[in-house]
C-alpha positions as CSV (number, residue, x, y, z in Angstrom):
1,M,136.1,71.9,61.7
2,A,135.6,67.9,62.4
3,N,138.1,67.9,64.7
4,E,136.6,70.4,67.1
5,K,135.1,68.4,70.0
6,Y,135.4,71.5,72.3
7,D,133.6,75.0,72.3
8,L,136.6,75.7,74.7
9,I,139.8,74.3,76.6
10,V,141.5,75.9,79.6
11,F,144.7,75.8,79.3
12,G,146.6,76.1,82.3
13,S,143.4,74.7,84.5
14,T,145.6,73.9,87.3
15,G,146.9,77.6,88.0
16,F,145.6,80.2,90.3
17,T,143.6,81.7,87.6
18,G,142.6,78.5,85.5
19,R,141.1,77.4,88.8
20,L,138.5,80.5,88.7
21,V,137.9,80.0,85.1
22,A,137.1,76.4,85.3
23,E,134.5,76.8,88.5
24,Y,133.1,79.8,86.8
25,L,132.1,77.7,84.0
26,Q,130.7,74.5,86.4
27,K,128.9,77.3,88.3
28,Q,127.6,79.4,85.3
29,Y,127.4,76.7,82.2
30,G,127.6,73.6,83.9
31,E,124.3,71.8,84.5
32,G,121.6,73.7,86.8
33,G,123.6,77.0,85.9
34,P,122.0,79.6,84.5
35,S,123.4,79.1,81.3
36,A,123.5,75.2,81.2
37,S,121.2,75.8,78.0
38,D,123.9,77.3,75.9
39,N,125.7,73.8,76.0
40,I,129.1,74.9,76.5
41,K,131.4,71.9,75.7
42,W,134.7,72.3,77.3
43,A,137.4,70.6,78.7
44,M,140.2,71.5,81.4
45,A,144.2,70.9,80.1
46,G,147.4,71.5,82.0
47,R,151.0,69.4,82.4
48,S,149.8,66.6,85.2
49,A,146.8,64.4,84.8
50,E,147.0,64.3,88.9
51,K,146.9,67.9,89.1
52,L,144.4,68.0,86.8
53,E,141.9,65.6,88.9
54,Q,142.7,67.1,91.9
55,V,141.8,70.6,90.7
56,R,138.4,69.0,89.1
57,D,137.6,67.5,92.7
58,E,138.3,70.5,94.9
59,M,136.7,73.0,92.2
60,G,133.0,70.9,92.4
61,I,133.6,70.6,88.4
62,S,131.3,67.5,86.7
63,Q,133.3,64.3,86.3
64,D,132.2,64.5,82.7
65,I,134.4,67.4,82.2
66,D,137.5,66.2,80.2
67,L,140.8,66.5,81.5
68,L,143.9,66.9,79.0
69,V,147.5,66.8,79.2
70,A,149.5,69.3,77.3
71,D,153.2,70.5,77.9
72,S,154.0,74.1,76.5
73,D,157.4,72.2,75.4
74,D,155.6,69.0,73.8
75,Q,154.7,70.1,70.1
76,S,152.6,66.8,69.3
77,S,150.4,67.6,72.6
78,L,149.6,71.0,71.8
79,D,148.6,70.2,68.2
80,S,146.3,67.4,69.6
81,L,144.9,70.2,71.8
82,V,144.4,73.0,70.1
83,D,143.2,70.7,67.0
84,S,140.2,69.6,69.1
85,A,138.9,73.4,70.1
86,K,137.0,76.2,68.2
87,V,139.0,78.6,71.0
88,V,141.6,77.9,73.5
89,L,141.8,79.9,76.4
90,T,145.7,80.2,78.4
91,T,146.0,81.4,81.2
92,V,149.5,80.4,81.3
93,G,152.2,83.1,81.6
94,P,154.0,85.1,81.5
95,Y,153.4,84.5,78.0
96,Q,156.6,85.6,77.1
97,L,158.0,83.0,78.7
98,Y,155.6,80.4,78.0
99,G,153.2,81.4,75.3
100,E,154.9,81.7,72.1
101,K,154.4,77.8,71.2
102,L,150.7,77.9,72.3
103,L,150.4,81.3,70.0
104,A,152.1,80.0,66.9
105,T,150.2,76.7,67.0
106,V,147.1,78.1,66.9
107,V,148.0,80.4,63.9
108,K,149.1,77.4,62.3
109,L,146.1,75.2,62.2
110,G,144.1,78.5,62.0
111,K,142.2,78.7,65.4
112,S,141.3,80.8,68.0
113,Y,143.1,82.1,71.3
114,V,142.4,84.5,73.9
115,D,144.9,85.0,76.8
116,L,145.4,87.4,79.7
117,C,148.5,89.3,78.4
118,G,149.1,92.5,79.4
119,E,153.1,92.1,78.0
120,P,153.1,94.9,75.4
121,A,156.3,94.2,74.4
122,W,155.7,90.6,73.5
123,M,152.3,91.4,71.9
124,H,154.6,93.9,69.7
125,Q,156.4,90.8,68.5
126,M,154.4,88.6,68.7
127,I,151.8,90.8,65.9
128,A,154.7,91.5,63.8
129,K,155.8,87.4,63.6
130,Y,152.8,86.0,62.8
131,Q,150.0,88.5,61.4
132,A,150.4,87.6,58.2
133,E,150.1,84.2,58.9
134,A,147.2,84.4,61.2
135,K,145.3,86.5,58.2
136,T,146.2,83.4,55.7
137,N,145.2,80.8,57.8
138,N,142.1,82.5,59.3
139,A,143.1,82.2,62.9
140,H,142.0,84.7,65.6
141,I,144.3,85.7,68.6
142,V,142.5,87.9,71.0
143,F,144.9,89.6,73.6
144,S,144.6,91.0,76.9
145,C,141.1,89.4,78.5
146,G,141.2,90.0,81.7
147,F,141.0,93.2,84.1
148,D,143.9,94.2,81.7
149,S,141.9,95.4,79.4
150,V,138.5,94.7,79.0
151,P,136.8,97.2,81.2
152,F,138.8,99.9,79.7
153,D,139.1,98.8,76.3
154,L,135.4,98.5,75.9
155,G,134.8,101.2,78.3
156,V,136.1,103.8,76.1
157,Y,134.3,101.7,73.0
158,F,131.1,102.0,74.7
159,L,131.6,105.9,75.4
160,Q,132.9,106.5,71.5
161,Q,130.1,104.9,70.5
162,A,127.1,106.7,72.3
163,V,129.1,110.2,71.5
164,I,129.2,109.4,67.6
165,Q,125.4,108.0,67.3
166,E,124.6,111.7,68.9
167,T,126.9,113.6,66.8
168,A,128.1,111.8,64.2
169,A,131.6,112.4,65.5
170,P,133.9,110.9,68.4
171,L,135.5,112.6,71.2
172,D,139.4,113.8,70.8
173,Y,140.4,112.8,74.0
174,V,139.3,110.5,76.7
175,K,140.4,110.1,80.5
176,G,139.8,106.9,81.9
177,R,139.9,107.4,85.6
178,V,139.8,104.6,88.4
179,R,136.9,105.9,90.7
180,K,137.1,103.0,92.9
181,M,139.2,99.9,93.3
182,Q,139.5,96.9,96.0
183,G,141.7,94.2,95.1
184,T,145.0,92.5,94.1
185,F,146.8,92.2,91.1
186,S,147.8,88.5,90.5
187,G,151.1,87.2,90.9
188,G,151.0,86.6,87.3
189,T,150.9,90.2,86.6
190,A,153.9,90.6,88.9
191,A,155.9,87.6,87.5
192,S,155.1,89.6,83.5
193,L,156.5,92.8,84.9
194,K,159.5,91.5,86.3
195,A,160.3,89.6,83.3
196,T,159.1,92.5,81.0
197,M,161.6,94.8,83.2
198,V,164.5,92.3,83.0
199,A,163.9,91.6,78.8
200,A,163.8,95.4,78.4
201,K,167.4,96.0,80.0
202,Q,168.7,93.5,77.3
203,D,166.8,94.8,73.7
204,K,166.4,98.4,73.1
205,A,163.4,97.2,70.9
206,I,161.4,96.0,74.2
207,M,162.2,99.3,75.7
208,H,161.0,101.3,72.4
209,A,158.1,99.1,72.4
210,L,156.9,99.7,75.9
211,I,157.3,103.3,75.6
212,N,155.8,104.2,72.4
213,P,152.0,104.6,73.0
214,Y,151.1,103.2,69.2
215,S,153.3,100.3,69.5
216,L,150.5,97.9,69.1
217,A,148.5,99.8,66.9
218,T,151.0,101.2,63.9
219,S,154.6,102.4,63.4
220,E,153.5,106.1,62.8
221,V,153.2,108.7,65.7
222,L,149.8,110.3,65.0
223,S,149.4,112.4,68.0
224,E,151.4,113.3,71.2
225,Q,149.9,111.7,74.1
226,P,149.1,112.6,77.9
227,R,151.3,110.9,80.0
228,G,149.6,110.5,82.8
229,D,152.9,109.8,84.8
230,K,152.8,112.4,87.5
231,P,150.7,113.4,90.6
232,H,148.2,116.4,89.9
233,F,144.8,118.0,90.8
234,D,142.1,117.6,88.3
235,E,140.0,120.5,88.1
236,K,137.2,119.2,86.4
237,L,136.6,116.2,88.5
238,G,137.6,118.0,91.7
239,S,140.3,115.2,92.7
240,W,143.7,114.2,92.8
241,A,145.1,111.9,90.0
242,A,148.1,109.0,90.8
243,P,149.1,106.8,87.8
244,F,147.6,103.9,87.2
245,I,150.0,101.2,86.6
246,M,147.9,99.3,84.2
247,A,147.7,102.4,81.9
248,A,150.8,101.0,80.5
249,I,148.8,98.1,78.6
250,N,145.6,99.6,78.6
251,T,146.5,102.7,76.5
252,K,148.1,100.9,74.0
253,N,145.5,98.3,73.6
254,V,143.2,101.3,73.0
255,H,144.8,102.4,70.6
256,R,145.1,99.3,68.7
257,S,141.8,98.7,68.6
258,N,140.9,102.5,67.1
259,F,143.4,100.9,64.6
260,L,141.8,98.0,63.9
261,L,138.7,99.8,64.0
262,N,139.6,102.1,61.0
263,Y,140.5,104.6,63.1
264,A,136.7,105.0,64.1
265,Y,138.2,107.3,67.3
266,G,140.1,109.6,65.0
267,K,143.3,109.1,63.6
268,T,144.5,112.3,66.3
269,F,142.5,110.5,69.5
270,K,144.2,110.9,72.2
271,Y,144.0,108.5,75.8
272,D,145.4,108.5,79.3
273,E,144.6,106.6,82.4
274,M,144.8,107.7,85.8
275,M,143.6,106.7,89.4
276,L,141.3,109.1,91.6
277,T,142.7,109.7,94.7
278,G,140.4,112.5,96.3
279,P,140.6,116.4,97.0
280,G,142.5,118.5,99.5
281,D,145.5,117.5,101.6
282,K,144.7,113.4,101.7
283,G,144.3,113.1,98.2
284,E,147.5,114.5,97.7
285,A,149.1,112.5,100.0
286,I,147.5,109.0,98.7
287,A,148.3,110.2,95.1
288,N,152.1,110.8,95.9
289,H,152.1,107.6,97.7
290,V,150.9,105.5,94.6
291,A,153.1,107.4,92.3
292,N,156.1,106.1,94.6
293,D,154.7,102.4,95.4
294,K,157.0,100.2,93.2
295,S,155.7,96.9,95.5
296,L,154.2,95.5,92.6
297,G,157.5,94.7,90.7
298,G,159.2,93.8,94.0
299,E,160.7,91.0,95.4
300,G,157.7,90.9,98.1
301,G,155.3,91.8,95.5
302,P,152.2,88.8,94.8
303,K,153.5,85.3,93.1
304,P,152.6,82.9,90.3
305,G,150.3,80.5,91.5
306,E,149.0,83.2,94.5
307,G,146.3,84.8,95.6
308,P,143.4,86.2,98.0
309,S,141.2,84.2,99.6
310,K,137.4,83.9,98.4
311,E,136.7,86.3,101.0
312,E,138.8,88.9,99.6
313,R,137.9,87.9,96.0
314,E,134.2,88.7,96.3
315,N,135.1,91.8,98.8
316,G,136.7,93.0,95.8
317,F,135.3,96.0,93.3
318,Y,136.0,98.5,90.9
319,D,134.5,101.7,88.9
320,V,136.2,103.3,86.0
321,L,134.9,106.7,84.9
322,F,135.5,107.1,81.0
323,I,135.0,111.0,80.2
324,G,136.3,113.9,77.1
325,E,135.3,116.8,75.7
326,H,133.5,117.4,72.6
327,A,133.8,119.8,70.1
328,N,130.4,120.8,70.3
329,G,131.8,121.9,73.6
330,K,129.3,119.1,75.8
331,T,131.1,116.9,78.2
332,Y,130.3,113.0,78.0
333,A,130.8,110.4,80.3
334,A,130.7,106.7,81.0
335,S,130.8,104.3,83.4
336,V,132.2,100.2,83.8
337,A,132.0,98.7,87.2
338,G,131.9,95.6,88.4
339,Y,132.0,93.5,91.7
340,L,134.6,90.9,92.6
341,D,138.5,91.4,92.9
342,P,138.9,92.8,89.6
343,G,143.1,90.6,89.1
344,Y,141.2,87.1,90.1
345,G,137.5,87.0,90.1
346,S,136.3,89.6,87.7
347,T,138.9,88.4,85.5
348,S,138.4,84.9,85.4
349,K,134.8,85.8,84.4
350,M,136.0,88.2,81.8
351,I,138.3,85.9,80.1
352,T,135.7,83.2,79.9
353,E,133.1,85.1,78.2
354,S,135.3,86.7,75.8
355,A,136.4,83.1,75.2
356,I,132.5,81.9,74.3
357,C,132.1,85.1,72.7
358,L,134.9,84.8,70.5
359,A,133.6,80.8,69.9
360,E,130.3,82.6,68.5
361,K,131.8,85.5,66.3
362,K,134.7,84.0,64.9
363,E,133.1,83.3,61.4
364,S,132.1,87.1,61.0
365,L,136.2,87.9,61.6
366,S,138.9,87.5,59.0
367,G,142.0,86.3,60.8
368,G,144.1,87.6,62.9
369,F,145.5,89.7,65.8
370,Y,142.7,91.7,67.9
371,T,141.8,93.6,71.1
372,S,138.1,92.8,72.7
373,A,136.5,96.1,71.4
374,P,137.1,95.5,67.6
375,A,136.5,91.6,67.7
376,L,133.7,91.0,70.1
377,G,132.3,95.0,71.2
378,E,128.8,94.9,72.1
379,A,128.1,90.9,72.5
380,L,131.1,90.6,75.0
381,I,129.5,93.9,76.8
382,E,125.8,92.2,76.1
383,R,127.8,89.2,77.6
384,L,129.7,90.8,80.8
385,Q,126.5,92.9,81.8
386,K,124.3,89.0,81.6
387,N,126.9,87.0,83.1
388,A,129.8,88.2,84.6
389,G,128.8,91.1,87.2
390,L,129.9,94.4,84.9
391,V,127.7,97.6,84.2
392,F,128.3,99.6,81.5
393,K,126.3,102.6,82.1
394,I,126.4,106.6,80.4
395,E,126.8,109.0,83.2
396,Q,125.3,112.7,83.6
397,A,129.0,114.5,83.3
């Protein structure tokens, strides 16, 4: 479109994660960067010109990068911002508090959008409210483009694609199991959890959307899902398994992907996520501790705008196993691993690569609300392995 001056605009560039996104864009796609030849035209956006200048200078961003002032409460500034971009990347959450005006503007103007949203009730509301308009206007909304839920959504997709290619039929049940993880959840994640709990107490419909595993996909209950909410010993994997806090959003996104892929995983597909804590008494003790840990949603949890040091981010990592037994009796497995702190360092790369991938693929997509697998699929997996330090691997089960 004639007004699309930028391939990508980072809205929320002065926040903790937004800064990291800008830094990654500069290092990866700026002059002298390994992907400089891609010629990505991008800009930083936020509410304060002064803060944008400060962040640009602190993060070593080129003076050639445009700084755009826009406020969620100023519709004219949002219109101008969105109209000038192929893709808007937003890190401004909790999205249920600050996200709808920007999203509605993207839908109205028929543009494209990625975020870090892990708020299923809000996502459910936005899909119901704007899906028809997004389809009509050819707008593309891709939710959850960070640690929730890219490694999990694409991990299931990656495994199922390999299994279908070999057997012509998908796995009926996939277990997502976090084998290793070192890092911290973001203050934005904690704030989103708190806001969601407050909203759920006030509205039964929100609580229902949180409980229903299909709330982002369909109103039908297609298959009773494994809950994954209690510690247990997994004989097959030889390890205790504990509830994984991000399962609440990841499982819903995986079911939406299956829905958007015309049930490529089957209509009765089952999926759950847990964290492996090891064998024996020690593994059991850790599993019980994880199950009873409520610190993320507590008052002592991380605050928005706060985050780990550069050293802590660089020492982070994660490794997630996806495994299932096929109807043919054979067990299939794949893994997704990444270096850097999952909630910050790796997330900032994942959302950036998702946005660039969407800018390249948007012309081949019909309008609507997406998850990463049906919207970006193999193209994003390739980008993440090439640029963002993720490794997708088929394993021997």
